[in-house]
N, C-alpha and C positions, 0 to 999 in steps of 0.2 A: 695624696699628701700635698701635691702642688696646688690643687683647688682649695684645700684647707688653708694653706699659706696665703693665697690670694684673697680668700674670704676674710681672713683675720686682718690682713693689711687694709682691706676696704673698710672693715669695722672701725679700726683705730683712726683711719683717715676721716671717717664720718664723725667720730667723737671729737677729733681735733677741729674739724670744720664747725661743729656745733659749739665748741668752746669759743671759737673766733666770733661766730654770729652772736653768741650770748653777750659777750662784752661789747660788741659793736652796737648793741641796742641801748647801752647806757650812754647816750649822747651828752647829756648834761654833765655827768660825772667825768666823761672824757674831756670835755671842754674845760671843766674846772681843773682837771689834772694837768692839762697843757699850760694853763695860766699859772698854776702853782709851781710846776717845774721850771717855767721860764723865770718867775720871780726869784725862786731859790737859786737858780743858776746865776742870775745877775748879782745877788748878794754874795755868793761864793766867788764869782769871778773878781769882783772888786776887792774881796778879802785876800784872794790869792795874789792879785796884782800888787797889793800893798806888801804882802809877805815876801814875794819874789823881788820887789824893789830893795828890800833889806837883805835878802839872802839869794842873790842871783845863782842860778843853776842848782837850787835846792833839789835834792833827790835826783840830780842828773837831768832835770828838765829846765828848759828856758821858759820865758813867760808865755810864748805862744803854745808850747806843749802843755803848760799848766792850765791855760784857758781851754784847750782842747779836752783835757782830762775832765774838767768841770762839766762841760756840756755833754760829753759822752756819759758821765755819771747820771746826769738828769735824763738823758735819752734812755738809759737802761734801768733806771730806778724801778719803774713799775713793771717793765717787761720781765725782769729777773726777780721781781718780788723781793728785793733786797731787804725791805723792812717787813716782809710778810705780805699777806693779802692775795696770795695765789689760791689755787684749789685746795691747799692744805687746810684753810679755814673751814671749808665745807666738809672736808674729810674728818677733821677733828670733831665737828659737831655731829656727824653721822655716827662716829664711834661712841661719842658720849651718850647719844640717845638710843643706841642699839640698832639704828637703821642700817648700819654697816652689814648686818646679817643678810639683808636683801642683796647688797652688792656681792657678797660672797657666793650667793646662789646664781649670780648672773653668769652666763656661759662666756666669760671673758676673763683674762688675767687681770687681777685687781691693780697691780702696779702699772701695767701697760695702759689700762683704762684711764687712770688718773694722770699718768704721764702724757698721754695723747691730749687729754682735756687741757692740761697745763700748757702744753706747747701751742695749742690753738689760742689760749688766752695770751700767752707771751707774744705771739705773732701780731695779734691785734694791738696790744699795748705798745709794742715797738713802732708799728706803723701809725696808729691812731693817736698815741700820746707822746711818743719819744722823738719822732723825726722832726716835728715842728720846732721844739725848743733847740734842738741841735742845729737846725738851719738858721734860726734867729741868732744863735751864738756865732756861727760862721759868718753871718752877714755883718754883724756890728763889731766883732772883735777879731784880732789877728789869731789865726789858728795854724796848727801844724798838720794839715791833712796830706795824705800821700797822693802822688801823681801817677804812680804805677798801678796798673789794673790788677796785677797778681797780688799786691798788698791788700787790696779790697777783698779779693777772693779768700785769702788766708784769714782776714778779719771776719768774714762771714762764717768761716769754719770755727773760728774762736768763739763767736757769738753762739753758735749752735751748741758747742761743748759747754759754754758757760750756762746755757739754759738747762742742760742735763745735770750739771753739778748743782745748780740752784734747786732743781726739783729733788735731787737726791738728798740734799740737806733737809729740805722742808718735809719730805716724805718720812724720813727717819724720825724727825721731831713730832710729826703728826701721829705716827704709830705709837709713840710713847703714851698717848692718851689711853690706850688699851689697859695700861697699868695705873696711870695717874688719875684716870676717870674725869679729868678736867683739862682744858687746853689753855686756860688763862696764863698760867705761869710759863708754859711752853712758848706761847705767842710773844710774851714780853722778852724772854730769853732770845728768841729768834730775831727780834727787832734789834736788840742791843748788839748781839754778835754780828748780825748781818751788816748793820750800818758801820760799825767800827772796823771789823776785820776784812770787809770787802774793799775798803779804801774810800768810802763815800765821804768821810770827814776830811781826810788827808791822804794823798797817795802813800801807799805802803813803802815806797822807795825812800821816804824821808825819815822813817823810823830807824834809829841807829842801833848798832850792836846786835847782840843776841836776840833782843826782843824783835827787831826788824826781821831778822832771819826766820824766826819762828812765825811771825805774822805772814811773811811771804810764802811760807811752806804750807800754811793751812788752806783748806779747800775754798774758803771765801775769797782768797786772792784770785782764784780762777774766774770769778764773776766780773770784776771790773779792772783790776790791776793788769792782769794778763792781756785781755782784749785791748786795753788802752796801749800797752807797750807794743803789741803786734801792729796796731793801727799806725803808731808813730815811729815804727822801726827801731824801738829801743830794746829789743830782745831777739834772740835767735828763734826763728819761727818754729823750727822742728822741736826744740826743747820746750817751748811754751805750749804748743799743742799737745805734746806728750804729757806734760804736767797736768793739763786739763783732762785729757783722756784717762790718765791714771786715776784721778779723783772721781771722775764720772763712773768708771767701772767699779771702783771700790765702794762708792756710796750706793750705787744701784744694787750691787751684790749684797751689801749689808742690809739694805732695805728689803730685799727678797728674803733674807734669812730672818729678819725681825718680823716680817709679815707672816712667815710660816709659823714662828713661835706664837705670834698673836692670835692667829686663827685657830690654834689648838685650845685657846682658853677664852674663846668668845663667850661673853655673857650678855644676853640681850637685856638692856636696862630700860625700864619704863614701858614694858609690855612688848 
């Protein structure tokens, strides 16, 4: 049993490493992504600065925190596939064409296989595409970064949980193609929900009343809003991580249940 566990761990580590290397090979796309995230970051920063000039302490943030939030969003945008573009795109295509049948015969757990690949992708996108815009923002604008080492440790934990939540959402939506037979609408829905409810447009803290409470309770909040508040010391760490962990467990469990239902009705299309 021990050898099987070690062997499985090595397999999924190899899948994650392959995912990292695969995206690392797209050098031109990575450079374009760094440029794009930096430009959008600049646009959002000046928009936020103007907004916070009119409404100081909006959402409980000062200007430095608002700027930090912007650059963190640009740092995590591709890593967490907030607008889509992770492994779910390939998964949906394999389901549509029937190639998923090959994956089901593979001596590996389907969900863990795609999760490992997505974590490898996320790690590269964070390091290769996300860090530089974040550093540019910190260099040219006032930011609210922590000085305590333990805050950075908890932030790393929050990022890991955010990646699990992100995958859980996208995996569920990808599996819906077993019934819908096309991923176009799912991808558009993923983009709209991801950008708005993760807080990429505006921090969820600025949304008032019941709508704000609902938005902050949805799983997308675990992707950007919660890590940002952990980084800037604007939330109780234990409660924030528990919120993320809860959604990660629920989404991954739901994905496993939907996967089981889907594999019972696999129909190979296109031969």
